[in-house]
N, C-alpha and C positions, 0 to 999 in steps of 0.2 A: 075485521076478522077476529074471532075470539083468540085469546091467549091459550096456547096448548097447556101450559103449566097450571093455569088457573081453572080451566074447564076441560076435564077429561071426557071425551066422547064415549058413548056406550058401545060403539062398534069396535072391531078389532084394530082398525087403522083410522087415523084422521087424514083426510085427503086435502092436498093443496095444489090445484092446477097451476101450471107455469104459464104466465101470460107475457113475460118479457125475458130477454136474454140477461142472465147474470150468473154468478157463481153460487154454489150451494149455501155457503155460510151467510152472505148478505141476504139471500132469499129467506133462509130460516129466521134470521134476525128480524126481517121485515114482516113476514107473514105468520110465523109461528110464535114469535115473541120470546121473552125470557132473556137472561144474560148470555153472553158469549160462553161463559163457563158451563152453564146448563146445556147449551146447545152442543158443546163439545162432548158432554157426557152422553147425550143421545147418540152421537156418532160413534163414540168408543164402545157403547153398549150394543151397537149394531141394531138400532131401532129405526134407522132412517132408510127409506127405499126410494129409488128413482126409477120410474117405469117398472116397478115390481122387482128391481134388482137392489139387494142390500148394498149400501155403500158407507164407507167411513171417511171418504175423501172430502175434506171441508171445502176445497176449491173446485169440485166437479162442475163442469160447465153445464148450464141448463138452457133449454130452448123452448119457445112457445109451443104448447101442445103436449109437453111432457107432464107427468104427474109425480109429485113428491108426496110420500106417505110417511106418517110417523106411527109406529106401533104403540099401542096403549100399554103393553107389557113387554118386557124383554122376552125374546123368543124362547119358548120352552125347549126347543131342540137345538141349542147352541152347539156349534161344531166341536166334537170330541172324537179324537182318533189316535190310537197309539203310534201310527205310522207317520202322521202328517199334522203339523201345527200351522195354522194360518197366521202369517206375520202381517200382511197388508192385503186389503181388498177394496176395489172400487168397481164401477160399472164396466170397466174394460179389462182389468188384469187381476190376477191373484198371485201374491208372493207367499211361498210356503217354506217351512223347514222340514226336510225329509229325514226320516230315521234310516239307519243302515239296514239292509236286508230286504228292500222292496224296490221293484223296477220303477223308473220314472214314467214310462209309457209302454204300451204293448209292443212286444217283439214278435217277429214272424214265428209261427208255430208254438207260441207260448200262451197258456191260459191263466198265468199267474196274476194275482191281484196287483194293480199298479196305482201309483199316485193319481194318475189321470182318472182311473176308475172311481177312486174315492171322491175326487173333486167333482166329477160328473154327477155322482149321486147327491152330493151336497147342493150344487146349483139347481138340480132338477126338483128339489123340494119346493122351490119357488115357482118354477115353470118347467114342465117336462120337455119342452123343446130346447131348453138351454143346454149347452155343452161347453167344455173347456178345450183349449188347443195348446199343444206343447210348443214352447219356444226354444228351450234347450233341455239337455238331459244330464243326469248324473248316473254313474254306474250303480248297479244294485247295492253294492257294499259301501258306497260312498254316501255320507250324510251331508246335509247342508241346505243352502238356499236355492230354490227353484222358482222359475217364473213361468206362469201360464197366462194365456189370453182367453177372454170370455167371448171374443168375436173373431171370426176368420180374417177380417180385414186388419185387425190389430196384430194378429199373428203374422200376416204378410208384411206389415210395416216393419216388424222386427227382422224378419227374414231378409227383406230388401235393404235394410239400413242398419244391420247389426253393428258394424264398426263405428258408425256415427252415434247410435243410440246407447250402446252398452260401453261405458267408459272404464269400468274396473270390475274385475272378478278375481278374488283371491281365495286361496285354500290354505289350510294348515294341515301338516302331516307329521307323523313320527316315523322316522326311518331307522334302519339298522345301522349301528356303528357311529363313530364320531366323524362328522363331516370335516373334510380337510380345509375347506374355505368358509369364510363368514358369509360370502355372497358370490353369486356367479350366474351364468346363463347356460342353458343346454339347448342346442339347435340341431335338428336332424330332420330327415324325411321319414314319414311313417306310412307303412303299408299294412294291410290285413291279409292274412293267409286264408285259405279255404276253411281252415279249422277255427276261424275267428280269433286268431292270435295276432296282435299288432307287433310288427318288427320295425326297428329303428336302423337308419343308415346315415352315416356322416356325409354321403354323397347322394345326389339325386338319383333315385331308383324308380322314378315314376310315381312315387307316393305324394303325400301332402307335406309341405314344409311346416314345421312346428317349432315354436320358441317358448321356453319356460324360464322365467327369472326366479331365482331362489335366494332366500336369506336364512341363515342359521340363527335361531333364537336362543337355543340352549343345548348343551351336551351333558349327558349324565347317564350313568348305569348302562353304558353300551348302546344308548339311543341318542338321536338328535331330533329336536323339535324344529320344524321348518315352516316358513311362510313362503308360499309360491304364488306367483302372478303369471297369468297367461297372456301372451300376445295373440295366440291362436287357440282355438278350442277343439283340438282333434280328439278322436276316440282314444281313450286310455293314455292320453298324452303324459300326464304327470307320472303315472305308474311306470310307464316305459322309460321316461327320462330319468327317474330315480334309479331304475335298474341300470341304465347306461352309466350312472355315476358310481355303480356298485354299492349303493345304499338303498335297497328296496324298501318300499313302504311296509311297515310292520303289519302282518296279517294278510299280505298280498301274495298268496301262494301261487298265483298265476304268473306273476312277474318277479320271482326271485327270493321271496321271504320263505325259505323252505326249512322244514324240520331237520333235514340232513345237514344243513350248513349252520343254522342258528338255534337248533334245539327248541326248548320251551319258549325262547324269546321270539320265535317266529309268530306265535299267536299270543303274545304277552297281554294283549288287551281284550282278547276274545272277539275281536272284530278287525276289519281293515282300518287302519288309522289315517283316514283321509276325510277331510270335512271342508265343504265350501262355506267359508264363514263371512265373506263380504260380497255384496252385489250392488253395483252402482250404475244407474242408467237414467236416460231422459224419457219421460212418459211421452209416447208418440201422439197422444191426443191432447193432453193438457200442457205438454212441454215443460212440466215440472221436473226439477232435478230430484231424484229419489236415491237414497242410500240406505242400505240395510246391512246390519252386522249382527252376528250371533257370537256368543262366547265360545272359546275353545272348549271342546268336550273335556270334562274333568279327568277322564281316564288318560287323555293325552298328557296332561300336566303331571299326573301321578307317575307315569313312566319315566319322566325326566326329573322327578323330585330327588333332591340330594339325599333324602332319607329313604329312597325307594330301594 
């Protein structure tokens, strides 16, 4: 079979039928040719497709009957969106970084644009029958890492085995005031009212038990920079637990960061200061250990700068 790098085909893609089980990288080395570095460039530039699904995963499993395609040119319609940045993608999942101000997925009675809508449009450029499926959510005003499945069976795997597959999720937040402790835990039962407000109770009130671990990174200018790790992923958990500590998240007008109490500091960043910066899990198909981390938003650091 001819070397892709030495012989560029005239068609839009060069096709490589899969005839034996192996991972993508050794397949490309064997049939496409070129150095490992050049093949990694093809993957990073999103020029490799498996059964018409764009993939960057070097160890994606291949089975006889599948089709690997290499694009002759980098796709002219690379993904660009002000709300969503793709961090990782393979044939089964998409990890994205979401901006504040957009819903993760559709809510009852809402027609607002969502991250799921944007990703559906993106994957349907390849095949209109494709769609993405939500695995977990972030609040509209929370930014950070989100995970979506490209297949319903993969979504179900995460749903059925969440605690076994998802090993770490962490957030960073800026809260009002100087935290009294360097580290601690908040534990309570959380319930929702008919007005969609989450309430916390130190005793079992029929709600869902929630545990948040917190660590104080820095205190300055009347704010505290916090790292938070969840044992449970309840709705509004961090926001309510910070309110319980009497240190609400900056910009969270729903749960305690009010103009009446904090004045201009209530909206010091022009957004709610909560960001999902770390996501770690085991891939349900490849069983690969994956860890993704994004920088703390610059505005969070500015709020606790000694010169702020």
